[in-house]
Residue, then its C-alpha position, 0 to 999 in steps of 0.5 A: x894802695x887805695x887812697x881817698x882823694x879830692x880831685x881839683x881840675x877844670x879843662x879837658x887836659x885834666x880829664x885823663x888824670x881823673x879817669x886814670x885815678x878812678x881806673x887805678x882804684x883810688x877813691x875819688x870822693x869829691x871833684x872840685x871844678x870851676x862854675x859853669x860858664x856862658x859861651x858861644x853866640x847864645x851865651x848858654x851855660x857849659x859845664x867844664x869837661x871835668x864836671x861832665x866826666x865826674x858826673x858820668x862816673x857818679x862822683x859828687x861835684x862842687x863848683x865854688x866861685x871862691x875857695x880861700x874864705x869859703x867856710x862851707x867849702x872848707x867844711x865839705x873838704x874837711x868832712x871828706x878827710x882825704x889822704x891827698x888832693x890832686x890838682x890839675x889845671x884847676x884855675x884857682x890858687x890853693x889856699x894854705x888851709x887846703x895845703x895843710x889838710x891832707x897827710x900826703x899834701x896837694x899834688x899838682x900835675x904841671x904842664x912843663x919841665x919845672x922849674x922852666x915855664x912856671x905859670x898859667x900857659x906853660x905849654x903855649x909858651x914852650x911851643x912859642x919859644x921854639x922848644x924841641x922838648x917839653x913834658x909834665x912834672x908832678x909837684x907838691x904844691x906850696x903857696x908860691x906860683x909853681x914853686x913847690x918841690x918836684x916829685x916826678x917828670x916825664x919828657x916828650x918831644x915837640x914836633x916842628x909842626x905841632x900846635x898847642x892842642x896837639x901837645x896838650x893831648x900828648x901831655x894829658x895822657x902821659x901826665x895821667x900815667x905820671x900822676x898814678x906813678x907818683x901816688x904809688x911811690x909817694x904812698x909807699x914812702x919811696x919818693x923823695x921830693x926835690x927842691x926846684x933850682x930858682x936860678x933856672x926858673x922862667x915864667x909862662x904868663x897868662x895869654x892875652x889877645x895882644x900876644x896874637x898880634x903878628x910882629x913882622x919884624x920877627x924872623x919867620x920861624x919865630x912868627x910860625x912858632x908863636x902861631x903854633x903855640x897860641x893856636x887856637x887862642x889868641x891865635x895869629x892876627x894882623x890888620x889888612x886895610x884897617x880890618x882884622x885879618x886872622x891867620x888860621x894856617x901858615x907855613x915858613x917860606x925859606x927864601x924871599x926878599x920881601x920887606x917885613x909886613x909887605x904882601x907878595x902875591x905869587x900865583x895862588x900864594x899869599x906871602x908876607x915878608x918877615x925880619x931876617x929875609x925869610x917870609x911866611x905863607x898864609x894858607x888859610x885866613x879870615x877877614x873880620x866879620x867874614x868866613x875863613x877861607x883858603x888864601x887863593x879864594x881870599x885873594x880873588x874875593x878881596x882883590x889882594x895885591x902885591x905891595x899891600x902892607x899888613x898891620x895898618 
């Protein structure tokens, strides 16, 4: 069944779902995305990936700065009269008037197995917390924070060496297929929404720069998992000689009697002590204001010595 819909989304994660909706024959009458933003050294305006995909397919795009009390935007959506509104990583809270507009409601693709990891950064926090599996859930939006009734879910494993971009890529593809399946069953009247169990809910708050600070009192696997989850931003960073040191690549060293936050140099290996007795090997680093480089080159250039303390 072909449905007339409005698609709300912004980043690359949402693009496969938009493309799948078009390929499935649904009438994507309008795409809603965030305004173009300035980025890079030149602070040039960049169009969101969803906008680029929509324009390439000849789909009209609107980019309202605000939506809750935007009369012009409301009139646009009411004129479309969509059967359903699809929301994938749009980045705005959907107001009541939008929730009430389409007969099939507002269907959201969320990057976790709800009710776990509600919030802005579910993929990142799942990896950072060392989860072995994650997934996507389609849900019917309500006015709460990812609290609406669940529709369908799909689970995928998280490999021990996967970072957030790896998992985002996998989830975006399975999420696109799940959205198509959800719409098919919902329009056929054979999908029963399931309330979330509030007792099982956990939050995945928006990431801050401070989340990337390495706390060397943590166990090595916890530091490594946070680096995987917070890559590429806020990443993992500490201080060396009072300057910011970004760790672009790291790995766990199973043994090593090094005090937490203390460096040990073993040949070409740059090792940092962690809580619990194990340690972390820094494979690629970048000193504030300098280029990124392998640890061996960095240690030669900066004359790094065993016993130096990190975080100071």
